[in-house]
N, C-alpha and C positions, 0 to 999 in steps of 0.2 A: 370830143371830150368835153364834159361839163364841169365847170370850175366855179367854186364859191370863194369870193374874196371878202374876208372880214377885216375891214379897215375903216377907221374913223376919220381919216383925212379924205374928204369927199373928192378933192381934185386928184389925189393919188389913186383912189379907187376907180374913178372915171377913166383915168389914163389906162389902168390895167385892163378894165373891162373892154375898152376900145381896142387895145393892142391884142388881147387874146382873140377877140372876135375877128380882127383883121387877119389873124393867123389861122382862122378857120375853126376856132373852138367856140363853145357856148359858155359865156361867163356872166355872172351877176354878182352883186355886192350887198353886204350888210354893214351898217354904220356903227354898230356897237356889239358888245359881247353877248348880250341877252338875245337879241334878234338873230345874230349869227349862229348862236348855239341852237336855237329853235329850228332854223332852216337846215342846219347841218344834221340835226337829229332826225328830221323828217326824211333825209336820205335823197338819193338820186344824183349825187355828185361823185365824180371820179377823183377829184383832188380838192383839198381845202388849202387856201392861203390865208394865214392868220397873223395879224400884227400882235405883238406882245402887249403893248400898252393900249387898252381899249376902255371906253367908258362902260359903266354898269357891271361889266364882268371882264376881268383881264384875260388876255389870250391863253395863258397857261391854265387858268381855271376852266376855260372853254374846252381846251384839249383834254384835260384830265377828266372832266365830266363826260365827254364823249367816250373816252376809253373805258370809264366805269360802266357805261351803258353797252359796252361790247361793240361799239361802232368803230370799225377799222379803216374808215376812209383815210387815205394817206394825207398827211398834213405837212405843209412846208411853212415854217415860221419865218416871217419877214419882219425884221426889227432893226432899230437904230442901236440896240444894245448888242454889240458885236464881240465883246470880250469872251475868252475861253470859258469862263465860269457861266456866263449868260447862255452860251450855246449848250453847255452841258446840262444846265437846268431845263432848257427847252426840250432837249432830246429825252431827258429823264421823265419829263411830264407827259411824254407820249408823242412828241413830234418826230417825224421821219426824216426831216432835213431842215437846215437852218441857213438862211441867207441874210447877211447883214446889209443894212442900207448905208450908203447908196449902192445900187446894184445895176447890172446890165440886164435889160429885158431879154436879150438873147440867151443869157445864162439862166435866167429865171424860167424861160420857156423850156429850155433843155431839161432842167431839173424837174419841172412839173411833168413833162412827158415821160421821163424815166420813172418817176414815182407811179404814174398811172400804169405803166407796163409791169412794174414789180408787184402790183397789188394782187395777192393770191385770190383766185376765184372771182376777181372783180373786173377792172377795166380791160384786162387782157382778153377775157372771154367776151366782154361786151363791145370790144373795139371793132368787131366785124359785124356789119349789118348786111343782110341779104334779102332781096325781094326778087323771086324768080332767078334770072341769071344776072341781075344787077347786084354788085357787091361794093361795099364801102369799107375801107380800113381807116378808121377815124384817127388813129395814132400816126400813121404814115401819110395821111391826107391824100389817099389815092382812091380812085373810083374805077371800076371795071364793069363792062357789060359784055357777056359772052367771051370773056377773056381779053377783051380789047380795052386798053386804058383810055379813060375819058378825062380830059383836062378841064377843070372847073375853076372859075374865079372864086375868091374867098366867100363872097356873098352867095354865090350859087352853091358852094359846098355847104354852107350853113343852112340854106334852104332845103337842100336835098337831105342833109342830116336830120333836120326836123321832120321832114316827110317820112323818112325811113324809120325814125324812132316811133312814129305813129302810123306805120304801115297798116293798111286795111281799114283805117278810120277816116272819117271826113274831117279835114282840117279847114277851119274857117279863115276868112281874111283877117278877122280880128286876132286870131291865134297867131297867124304869121306876122302881123304887124308888131305884136307885143313880144314875140319870142325870137324873131329873126331880125327885125329892124329896131326893136326896142322903142316902138312908138306906142303910147298909151292913148292915142287918138287917131282918127282917120284923117290923114293929110289930104284926102280927096285928090289923089294922083293915081296914075296907072302903074305905079312902080311894081306892084305884085304881078300884074298881068305881063309886064315886060319881062320880068325875071322868070316867071313860069314858062313863058314862050321860049326864052333862051334855053332854059333847062330842058324842056321837052325836046327841043331840037338836038340837044346833045345826047340825052339818054334814050330817046325813042326813035329818032330818025335813023332808018336803016336797020332797025331791029324789030323783032316780033316776039310776043305781042306788045302793043303799047302799054306802058305801065302808069304814066302820069295822067290821071283822068280829071276832067272838070265835072263837078257835081252841080248841075244847074241850080242856082238859087241857094246853094249851101257852101260850096268851097271847092276843095281839091282833095284827091286821094291818090296815094301810091299803092297800087295793088295789081295783082294778076287776075284778069277777068272782070267783067262788068258787074255793077250792082244789080 
């Protein structure tokens, strides 16, 4: 599941991004309403988490603008304004759920996953990735190959999710560093090689044909058959 967090509190946003990634999801953040609106409008997200009080454009305006553009991505409003009237305003503006601060991350995670499952024609259909006999259920955080469940660590799950999202394409080391590890520089370590090796051992060892391929001098690709 891919989540966009529109939150101007940098520390709170960083906490949520980290927590969702540790839970096996892909998450990123925007620090104001204008940039958040632009990224949400571009699409590609399963759920939006929007704070009400944002600089440049407030949260309800962001949501209302998206709904006017017929963008139906589920929105959970996260706000310190927790009175009944505040919740009603948020829902009437186009929000799908409303969670007052302070909150429990476990409850937030459950609500976000429910919103993603409810989305008509959206995350429910996109929740299942398949490459040959390798299957991933992103919402249930389960992976199977030839019907056998494969247990992955959170980082391995995120790595495989990214590879499956780009199945058949060459994924570079830079793409993996930025999208799986959130590094915008090369740390000059073998962290990618280690995780690729572990993942290959889990999804390919004992199965045919091998799916996770190294493209010499370019990166990696998850596909059935050679280039």
